C-alpha positions as CSV (number, residue, x, y, z in Angstrom):
1,Q,125.1,99.5,109.5
2,V,121.8,97.8,109.9
3,Q,119.4,97.0,107.1
4,L,115.7,96.3,107.6
5,V,113.8,94.6,104.9
6,E,110.0,94.5,105.1
7,S,107.6,92.1,103.3
8,G,104.0,91.2,103.3
9,G,102.2,94.4,102.5
10,G,99.3,94.5,100.0
11,L,95.7,95.2,99.4
12,V,92.8,93.5,101.2
13,Q,89.1,94.2,101.8
14,T,87.7,95.5,105.1
15,G,87.7,92.7,107.7
16,G,90.6,90.9,106.0
17,S,94.1,90.0,107.3
18,L,97.7,90.7,106.4
19,R,101.0,89.7,108.0
20,L,104.0,92.0,107.8
21,S,107.5,90.7,108.4
22,C,110.8,92.5,108.8
23,V,114.3,91.0,108.8
24,A,117.2,92.9,110.3
25,S,120.6,92.2,108.9
26,T,124.0,93.6,110.0
27,S,127.6,92.8,109.7
28,R,128.3,94.4,113.1
29,S,129.3,92.4,116.1
30,G,128.0,93.1,119.6
31,F,124.8,94.3,118.2
32,S,122.2,94.8,120.9
33,I,118.5,95.4,120.1
34,V,116.4,97.3,122.6
35,T,113.1,97.1,120.7
36,M,111.8,96.2,117.3
37,G,108.4,97.3,116.1
38,W,106.1,98.9,113.5
39,Y,105.1,102.4,112.8
40,R,102.7,103.7,110.1
41,Q,102.2,106.8,108.1
42,A,99.0,107.6,106.2
43,P,98.9,110.3,103.5
44,G,99.0,113.8,105.0
45,K,99.5,112.5,108.5
46,Q,102.5,112.1,110.8
47,R,104.1,108.7,111.4
48,E,102.6,107.0,114.4
49,L,103.5,104.0,116.6
50,V,101.6,100.8,115.9
51,A,103.4,98.2,118.1
52,T,106.8,97.5,119.6
53,I,108.3,94.5,121.3
54,T,111.4,94.2,123.5
55,G,113.9,91.4,123.6
56,G,112.2,90.1,126.7
57,G,108.9,89.9,124.9
58,Y,107.2,93.0,126.4
59,T,104.8,94.4,123.9
60,N,103.3,97.9,123.5
61,Y,100.3,98.6,121.2
62,A,98.6,101.7,120.0
63,D,95.0,101.9,121.3
64,F,93.7,101.8,117.7
65,V,95.1,98.4,117.0
66,R,94.9,96.7,120.4
67,G,93.0,93.4,120.1
68,R,93.3,93.3,116.3
69,F,97.1,93.3,115.7
70,T,99.7,91.0,117.2
71,I,103.4,91.7,117.2
72,S,105.9,88.9,117.6
73,R,109.7,88.6,117.4
74,D,112.3,85.9,116.7
75,G,115.4,87.1,118.5
76,A,117.6,84.4,117.0
77,K,116.7,85.5,113.4
78,N,116.4,89.2,114.2
79,T,112.9,89.3,112.7
80,V,109.7,91.0,113.8
81,S,106.2,90.3,112.5
82,L,102.9,92.0,112.7
83,Q,99.7,90.0,112.3
84,M,96.9,92.3,111.3
85,N,93.3,91.1,111.6
86,S,90.0,92.8,111.2
87,L,91.5,95.5,109.0
88,K,89.7,98.7,108.4
89,P,90.1,101.4,105.7
90,K,91.6,103.6,108.4
91,D,94.5,101.2,108.6
92,T,95.6,102.1,105.1
93,A,99.1,103.5,105.4
94,V,102.8,102.8,104.7
95,Y,104.0,100.6,107.5
96,F,107.6,101.0,108.6
97,C,109.8,98.5,110.5
98,N,111.7,100.1,113.3
99,L,114.7,98.9,115.3
100,R,116.2,100.7,118.3
101,T,119.5,100.1,119.9
102,M,121.0,102.0,122.9
103,I,122.6,104.4,120.4
104,T,120.4,104.9,117.5
105,T,117.2,104.0,115.5
106,Y,116.9,102.3,112.2
107,W,114.0,102.3,109.7
108,G,112.9,100.1,106.9
109,Q,111.8,101.4,103.5
110,G,108.2,100.8,104.2
111,A,105.4,98.5,103.0
112,Q,102.2,99.7,101.6
113,V,99.0,98.4,103.2
114,T,95.7,99.3,101.5
115,I,92.3,98.4,102.9
116,T,89.3,98.7,100.6
117,S,85.8,99.2,101.7
C-alpha cells in the first residue's frame, strides 16, 4: 500500500504564492513510480490535471497554469512539490497529489487552496 501525504495548502490573496508538497510512503519493495503529480477539483467541477512529472524529469502542465506553476520531484525521497505563483481566484480548489505506477494509481487526501480577490 502507498500513502500520500500533502501539505502546504492555505489561503492567499490574488497574486500571491503557495507551495504544495506531497510525500509518498510505502512498505513495499520494488516500488516503481511512473509519474507523480497534482490534480485539482473546484466545487461543482470535475477533477482536472494540473501538472505531472516523470522519474526522468519530464513535465506536463495544464494550459491554465503553464508559466505560473512549477512542479518538481525528489526521487530519492519520493516527494513531489508544486510551486504556485501569480495565483488567481479561479485557482481555488482542493489539490490532490497523484502517484501512478505501472499497475495502479494512488491519491492523497487533498489540500485546500483558497485565493481571495
